[in-house]
C-alpha positions in Angstrom: -56.1 75.5 37.3 -58.6 72.6 36.7 -57.5 72.3 33.0 -53.9 71.8 34.2 -55.0 69.1 36.6 -57.0 67.4 33.8 -53.9 67.4 31.5 -51.7 66.0 34.3 -54.3 63.3 35.0 -54.5 62.3 31.3 -50.7 62.1 30.9 -50.5 60.0 34.0 -53.3 57.7 32.8 -51.5 57.2 29.5 -48.4 56.0 31.3 -50.1 53.2 33.3 -48.9 49.7 32.7 -51.0 47.5 30.5 -51.7 43.9 31.6 -49.9 41.5 29.2 -49.1 37.8 28.9 -45.6 36.4 29.0 -44.3 34.2 26.2 -43.5 30.7 27.2 -39.8 30.1 27.8 -38.8 33.5 26.7 -37.6 36.6 28.7 -40.5 39.0 29.6 -40.3 42.8 29.5 -40.1 44.7 32.7 -43.2 46.8 31.7 -45.6 47.3 28.8 -47.7 50.4 28.3 -50.2 50.4 25.4 -51.7 53.9 24.7 -55.3 54.2 26.0 -55.3 50.6 27.5 -54.7 49.4 31.0 -56.1 45.9 30.7 -56.8 43.3 28.0 -58.4 43.2 25.5 -57.3 46.6 24.3 -59.7 48.2 21.9 -58.0 49.4 18.7 -59.8 51.4 16.0 -59.5 50.3 12.3 -57.2 52.7 10.5 -55.3 53.7 13.7 -52.0 52.7 15.2 -51.2 50.5 18.2 -48.7 52.5 20.1 -46.9 50.9 23.0 -43.7 51.3 25.1 -41.8 48.2 26.2 -39.2 48.4 29.0 -36.4 45.9 28.9 -33.1 45.2 30.6 -30.4 43.9 28.4 -29.2 40.5 29.8 -26.2 40.6 27.5 -24.4 42.9 25.1 -26.6 43.6 22.0 -25.5 45.3 18.8 -28.6 44.8 16.7 -32.2 44.4 17.8 -35.2 43.6 15.6 -38.9 43.8 16.4 -41.0 40.9 15.2 -44.8 40.7 15.5 -47.0 37.7 15.1 -50.7 38.0 15.0 -53.1 35.1 15.7 -56.7 35.3 14.5 -59.1 32.3 14.4 -56.2 30.0 15.3 -54.1 31.2 12.3 -50.8 32.8 13.1 -49.1 35.1 10.7 -46.1 37.5 10.7 -47.3 41.1 10.9 -45.0 43.5 9.1 -43.9 46.7 10.9 -43.1 49.9 9.2 -39.8 50.0 11.1 -38.5 46.5 12.1 -35.1 47.8 13.3 -35.9 48.2 17.0 -32.6 50.1 17.5 -34.2 53.0 15.6 -37.2 52.9 17.9 -35.5 53.0 21.3 -36.5 56.0 23.4 -33.6 57.9 25.1 -31.1 55.1 24.3 -29.5 53.5 21.3 -27.7 50.4 20.1 -25.4 48.9 21.0 -26.9 48.0 24.4 -24.5 46.7 27.1 -25.5 44.1 29.6 -27.6 45.7 32.4 -28.7 48.7 30.2 -32.3 49.6 30.7 -34.0 50.6 27.4 -37.5 51.5 26.2 -38.7 50.3 22.8 -41.6 52.2 21.2 -43.8 50.1 19.0 -45.9 51.8 16.3 -48.1 49.2 14.6 -50.6 50.3 12.0 -54.0 48.6 12.0 -55.3 48.8 8.4 -58.9 49.7 7.8 -59.1 46.5 5.8 -58.6 44.4 9.0 -62.1 43.2 10.1 -63.5 43.8 13.5 -62.1 40.8 15.3 -60.2 39.8 18.4 -56.6 39.1 17.8 -53.6 38.1 19.9 -50.4 40.0 19.1 -47.0 38.7 20.1 -44.0 41.1 20.1 -40.5 39.7 20.2 -37.4 41.8 20.4 -34.6 39.7 18.9 -30.8 40.0 18.9 -30.3 39.5 15.2 -26.7 38.5 15.6 -27.6 35.4 17.7 -31.3 35.1 16.8 -31.9 35.1 20.6 -35.1 36.6 21.9 -34.3 39.4 24.3 -37.9 40.1 25.3 -41.3 38.7 24.4 -44.9 39.3 25.4 -48.4 39.0 23.9 -51.6 40.9 24.3 -55.2 40.6 23.2 -56.6 43.3 21.0 -60.2 43.9 19.8 -60.3 45.7 16.5 -63.3 48.0 16.3 -64.8 50.6 14.0 
């Protein structure tokens, strides 16, 4: 019986919202959950994946949605490639097109290469309507890459 309680507690802990920062003048997500992280900075191991779920509410009809990540280290900001930039393919229990008012959860899987040094990095995720280039949702979070 205690093993069952431990499993339930671990599952509940993994679903806890993670503190995050809103992007200036861009819509914020309803909720962000980064695996194994409830507050910033989130510790991420070299060679592992950042896995997060982002809840959004479509403020308009959206046919195509793209995930764009920018990473800032030592004041330098670069685009960070994702293995699957088509956010429609990474929606959990929903799909594109989204209609105004639809609630959707996007699942981010962002590999952290072993070549990335042990540094603090700010990561910004934008979900963009590619037909209008309008940002649907944006947030950023501080990560600490560790060994």
